[in-house]
C-alpha positions as a printed Julia matrix, in Angstrom:
389×3 Matrix{Float64}:
   6.75    7.59  -25.23
   6.98   11.36  -25.16
   6.24   14.09  -27.63
   9.67   15.09  -28.97
  10.39   18.73  -29.66
   9.26   19.62  -33.16
   6.74   16.77  -33.36
   3.13   16.77  -32.24
   2.5    13.24  -31.06
  -0.83   12.52  -29.44
  -1.73    9.41  -27.47
  -3.48    6.99  -29.81
  -5.39    5.13  -27.18
  -8.52    5.68  -25.14
  -8.22    5.52  -21.37
 -11.58    3.92  -20.7
 -12.0     1.9   -17.53
 -15.53    0.8   -18.34
 -16.19   -2.92  -18.0
 -17.89   -2.83  -21.4
 -15.1    -3.43  -23.89
 -15.1    -4.5   -27.49
 -14.94   -8.24  -28.09
 -11.25   -8.09  -28.87
 -10.29   -5.84  -25.97
 -12.55   -7.33  -23.33
 -10.05   -9.57  -21.55
  -9.57   -9.49  -17.81
  -6.1    -9.27  -16.39
  -5.02  -12.45  -14.6
  -4.03  -12.37  -10.97
  -0.58  -10.99  -10.27
   1.87  -13.26   -8.53
   4.08  -11.32   -6.16
   7.76  -12.06   -6.67
  10.84  -10.91   -4.83
  14.24  -10.53   -6.42
  17.39  -11.7    -4.76
  19.29   -9.04   -2.84
  22.55   -9.56   -4.67
  25.88   -7.86   -4.07
  25.57   -6.3    -7.52
  22.18   -4.83   -6.67
  23.54   -3.42   -3.43
  26.39   -1.7    -5.24
  23.99   -0.32   -7.84
  21.75    1.05   -5.14
  18.69   -1.15   -5.5
  16.25   -0.18   -2.78
  13.62   -2.66   -1.66
  11.08   -1.79    0.97
   7.91   -2.95    2.62
   4.44   -1.45    2.77
   4.8     0.0     6.24
   7.49    1.8     8.17
   7.93   -1.2    10.43
   8.85   -3.31    7.4
  11.48   -0.93    6.05
  14.14   -1.28    8.68
  15.47   -4.72    7.82
  18.78   -3.39    6.54
  21.64   -1.76    8.36
  23.09    1.65    7.54
  25.87    1.15    5.02
  28.32    3.75    3.8
  29.62    3.43    0.25
  32.33    5.56   -1.23
  33.3     5.66   -4.88
  35.18    7.76   -7.36
  34.08    8.26  -10.93
  37.51    9.03  -12.31
  36.44    8.72  -15.92
  34.24   11.78  -15.55
  36.55   13.53  -13.15
  33.89   13.57  -10.5
  34.5    12.34   -6.96
  31.34   11.12   -5.31
  30.73   10.43   -1.64
  27.99    7.83   -1.7
  25.96    7.14    1.39
  22.8     5.13    1.51
  20.55    3.17    3.78
  20.1    -0.03    1.79
  17.03   -1.89    2.89
  16.54   -5.64    2.71
  13.72   -7.71    1.33
  10.26   -7.3     2.8
   6.61   -7.69    1.97
   6.3    -5.24   -0.93
   5.43   -7.02   -4.2
   7.8    -6.3    -7.03
   6.63   -3.45   -9.22
   4.89   -1.53   -6.46
   6.07    1.99   -5.8
   8.03    2.88   -2.71
   5.85    5.87   -2.08
   2.35    6.57   -0.85
   0.08    9.52   -1.49
   1.5    12.19    0.75
   4.14    9.94    2.27
   7.56    8.55    1.56
   8.97    5.16    2.48
  11.98    5.03    4.76
  13.88    3.06    2.11
  14.27    6.19    0.0
  15.63    8.31    2.81
  19.36    7.96    2.18
  19.43    6.46   -1.32
  19.39    9.79   -3.13
  23.13   10.3    -3.2
  23.73    7.19   -5.27
  24.21    7.93   -8.97
  20.86    8.2   -10.68
  18.83    8.84   -7.54
  16.3     6.5    -5.92
  15.25    3.26   -7.58
  12.47    0.73   -7.46
  12.41   -2.88   -8.6
  10.06   -3.68  -11.49
   7.92   -6.81  -11.74
  10.7    -8.75  -13.5
  13.43   -7.76  -11.04
  14.96   -4.95  -13.1
  16.43   -2.1   -11.04
  14.7     1.08  -12.24
  15.98    4.61  -11.48
  12.98    6.88  -10.97
  14.54    9.75  -12.92
  15.2     9.25  -16.62
  16.64   11.44  -19.37
  14.55   11.16  -22.54
  16.37   12.27  -25.68
  14.41   14.57  -27.99
  14.53   15.27  -31.73
  17.97   16.64  -32.57
  21.02   15.42  -34.48
  23.41   12.73  -33.28
  26.1    15.22  -32.26
  23.67   17.07  -30.0
  22.43   13.77  -28.59
  25.99   12.76  -27.79
  26.78   16.08  -26.1
  23.64   16.12  -23.96
  23.99   12.46  -22.99
  27.53   13.12  -21.75
  26.25   16.02  -19.65
  23.48   13.85  -18.23
  25.97   11.12  -17.35
  28.27   13.62  -15.66
  25.4    15.04  -13.63
  24.46   11.54  -12.49
  21.68   10.17  -14.69
  21.74    6.41  -15.11
  18.36    5.81  -16.77
  17.98    6.79  -20.45
  15.09    6.68  -22.9
  16.53    6.7   -26.42
  13.42    6.48  -28.57
  13.59    5.57  -32.24
  11.35    8.61  -32.82
  14.15   10.94  -31.75
  16.32    9.56  -34.57
  19.59    9.94  -32.65
  20.22    6.55  -31.02
  23.69    6.42  -32.59
  24.71    9.71  -31.0
  23.47    8.48  -27.64
  25.39    5.21  -28.04
  28.62    7.01  -28.89
  28.29    9.07  -25.72
  27.88    5.95  -23.61
  31.03    4.47  -25.12
  33.04    7.69  -24.7
  31.95    8.14  -21.07
  33.67    4.93  -20.0
  30.92    4.22  -17.47
  30.45    0.45  -17.14
  27.48   -0.73  -19.18
  25.95   -2.56  -16.22
  25.59    0.71  -14.31
  23.2     2.07  -16.93
  19.54    1.43  -17.67
  18.99    1.91  -21.4
  15.54    1.85  -22.96
  15.01    1.76  -26.72
  11.69    1.84  -28.56
   9.86    0.45  -31.57
   7.24    2.26  -33.65
   5.01   -0.3   -35.37
   1.44    0.85  -34.76
   0.89    1.49  -38.48
   0.79   -2.25  -39.19
  -2.59   -3.96  -38.99
  -3.0    -7.64  -38.22
  -0.83  -10.12  -36.36
   1.65  -10.97  -39.1
   2.2    -7.43  -40.35
   2.62   -6.08  -36.8
   4.98   -8.89  -35.9
   7.2    -8.32  -38.94
   7.39   -4.53  -38.53
   8.1    -4.82  -34.8
  10.73   -7.48  -35.44
  12.48   -5.12  -37.84
  12.25   -2.33  -35.28
  13.91   -4.48  -32.63
  16.77   -5.25  -34.99
  17.13   -1.58  -35.95
  17.5    -0.63  -32.28
  20.34   -3.06  -31.69
  22.05   -2.0   -34.9
  21.95    1.68  -33.92
  23.14    1.05  -30.36
  25.96   -1.21  -31.54
  28.01    1.82  -32.68
  28.6     2.41  -28.99
  29.33   -1.26  -28.27
  25.9    -1.62  -26.64
  24.95   -5.23  -27.31
  21.62   -5.28  -25.5
  19.06   -2.91  -24.02
  17.73   -3.09  -20.5
  14.27   -2.32  -21.84
  12.55   -2.21  -25.21
   9.29   -0.28  -25.41
   6.42   -0.18  -27.89
   5.83    3.51  -28.6
   2.15    2.91  -29.41
  -0.26   -0.04  -29.42
  -1.4    -1.5   -32.72
  -4.87   -0.69  -34.09
  -6.51   -3.9   -32.84
  -5.92   -6.84  -30.51
  -4.37   -9.07  -33.16
  -1.87   -6.34  -34.01
  -0.94   -5.89  -30.33
  -0.35   -9.62  -30.0
   1.88   -9.56  -33.07
   3.86   -6.64  -31.68
   4.3    -8.37  -28.35
   5.46  -11.66  -29.87
   8.32   -9.83  -31.61
   9.36   -8.15  -28.37
   9.25  -11.46  -26.5
  11.53  -12.99  -29.1
  13.98  -10.12  -28.69
  14.04  -10.81  -24.96
  14.45  -14.55  -25.46
  17.4   -13.91  -27.78
  19.14  -11.72  -25.2
  18.61   -8.42  -26.99
  16.46   -6.96  -24.2
  16.12   -7.67  -20.5
  12.7    -6.12  -19.93
   9.62   -5.37  -22.06
   7.51   -2.22  -21.81
   4.75   -0.28  -23.53
   3.71    3.32  -23.99
   0.27    4.89  -24.31
  -1.51    1.61  -23.6
  -4.97    1.73  -22.1
  -5.92   -0.84  -19.44
  -7.89   -2.75  -22.09
  -4.88   -2.86  -24.38
  -2.7    -4.12  -21.53
  -5.26   -6.84  -20.98
  -4.81   -8.08  -24.55
  -1.27   -9.05  -23.55
  -2.15  -10.23  -20.05
  -4.97  -12.48  -21.32
  -2.27  -14.97  -22.3
  -1.06  -16.49  -19.04
   2.25  -17.44  -20.67
   2.95  -13.94  -21.98
   5.68  -11.75  -20.53
   4.12   -9.1   -18.34
   4.91   -5.5   -19.36
   7.03   -3.81  -16.71
   6.39   -0.16  -17.56
   3.65    1.83  -19.28
   4.87    5.28  -20.31
   1.93    7.7   -20.2
   1.2    11.44  -20.27
   1.11   12.25  -16.57
   1.84   15.4   -14.6
   0.48   17.58  -11.84
  -1.51   19.69  -14.33
  -2.75   16.95  -16.65
  -6.25   15.57  -16.48
  -8.76   14.0   -18.84
 -12.49   14.48  -19.07
 -13.32   10.77  -19.27
 -11.12    9.39  -16.48
  -8.73   10.82  -13.95
  -4.97   10.28  -14.05
  -5.18    8.65  -10.62
  -7.56    6.0   -11.98
  -5.12    5.26  -14.79
  -2.28    4.98  -12.29
  -4.29    2.59  -10.14
  -5.39    0.52  -13.14
  -1.76   -0.04  -14.1
  -0.74   -0.84  -10.53
  -3.49   -3.46  -10.34
  -1.88   -5.14  -13.34
   1.61   -4.98  -11.83
   2.73   -2.35  -14.34
   4.71    0.71  -13.3
   3.81    4.1   -14.83
   6.56    6.35  -16.16
   5.44    9.9   -16.95
   6.19   11.48  -20.28
   5.62   15.24  -20.45
   6.18   15.31  -16.66
   6.5    19.1   -16.72
   3.6    19.75  -19.04
   5.13   19.65  -22.5
   2.58   18.73  -25.16
  -0.19   18.26  -22.57
  -0.55   22.03  -22.21
   2.21   22.95  -19.77
   1.96   23.72  -16.08
   0.66   27.18  -15.36
  -1.95   29.2   -13.52
  -3.0    28.05  -10.08
  -1.04   24.81  -10.3
   2.24   26.58  -11.06
   1.59   29.15   -8.34
   0.9    26.39   -5.81
   4.06   24.51   -6.81
   6.08   27.7    -6.5
   4.68   28.49   -3.07
   5.31   24.97   -1.8
   8.8    24.94   -3.29
   9.81   28.07   -1.41
   9.45   26.12    1.83
  12.05   23.56    0.68
  14.28   25.78   -1.42
  13.0    24.07   -4.58
  11.64   25.34   -7.87
   8.05   24.84   -9.02
   9.34   22.28  -11.55
  11.06   20.27   -8.83
   7.87   20.22   -6.79
   5.95   19.02   -9.85
   8.41   16.16  -10.36
   8.32   15.29   -6.65
   4.52   15.08   -6.85
   4.85   12.47   -9.6
   7.22   10.37   -7.51
   5.06   10.49   -4.4
   2.0     9.36   -6.35
   3.9     6.19   -7.21
   5.18    6.93  -10.71
   8.57    7.81  -12.21
   9.42   10.29  -14.95
  11.39   10.82  -18.13
  12.34   14.44  -18.6
  14.41   16.39  -21.12
  16.5    19.54  -21.17
  19.45   21.14  -22.92
  21.13   22.83  -19.95
  23.34   21.41  -17.21
  21.46   23.32  -14.52
  18.12   21.84  -15.52
  19.68   18.38  -15.68
  20.84   18.87  -12.11
  17.55   20.38  -10.96
  15.48   17.53  -12.4
  17.64   14.98  -10.59
  17.67   16.95   -7.34
  14.19   15.88   -6.21
  15.07   13.08   -3.79
  16.12   15.1    -0.75
  12.74   16.48    0.29
   9.23   15.2     0.88
   5.9    16.87    0.25
   3.5    16.7     3.17
   0.13   15.01    2.87
  -1.59   18.4     2.82
   0.72   19.63    0.05
   0.1    16.51   -2.0
  -3.65   16.87   -1.51
  -3.55   20.52   -2.5
  -1.74   19.79   -5.76
  -3.89   16.76   -6.51
  -7.09   18.76   -6.14
  -5.8    21.32   -8.63
  -4.78   18.67  -11.2
């Protein structure tokens, strides 16, 4: 979840890693079973990149040159990538380390949508996402078409933005095959208290998403996300049951959350039969920090639960922006690589093991935000920015 333009949306959860939880939120996360998806022909074509934990484990594949032409958009693309085979990395773990970059990313950037990881359920996840903001359907359609032309393949079309129909029409008009896109919708049901009320409101939200997307002949979403957790554990369980039913009925491939604390994730994970959330969308950027717990601790707490963090407000936004010493440092580092301070800030997010959902209204910024996969920050540069955060 992000804070759309024109709306002041604050996280409604407490990031508290203390072992002392309330009775309802005091569950421990069960052990995570590492799984590995099949390296299918479809995944190869879509640019799925799988890698191991060390450089020695990331050379199982052979260099492969792919060429393709996106005639529908009038863009001819030369696609080259080093596609890496299966290895020891558990699904859902990031390809990147603090201050380092896995070999698997090295040549994947030129594929449409940039580098990808594989989430804990096997879904191929582009690290760069376009998150639609609050504007009318016509604007949503126009900007989505620009994003598609530039190369975005991951989209966050939140119900809060109120323009899912405009987004869907753009997808249909673009002519890009549905299977090449990763589409995430969202449900807002945190106002309902109690299992039954939360279940019913979330169920309606799931249906509303599919109805809105259907105007663009989108019959399912790759991911459905809870914008906020319910007010108590029973409410969260009700929300999650509705999402699981949507998945079971084929309306969604993957389930995700936003603004969930570790304790709130554990409400879901306490049930061994529950579907594990794949993504937790959180406020996270190079300038964002909290007084009670650091962003790095939150990132690690999600990783321990097998949940990938996607940053909302990756360039500051409603968290206070990126300025002062942090902006100056990003600008200075960027000069070395011919990159802007914003591109350095996004690269920092990626190299800490997260992904991002960004927004813009200009083609140049669309291109700039996607053009962050052809350089690597050094360990010293990462450390410098992390100390300032």
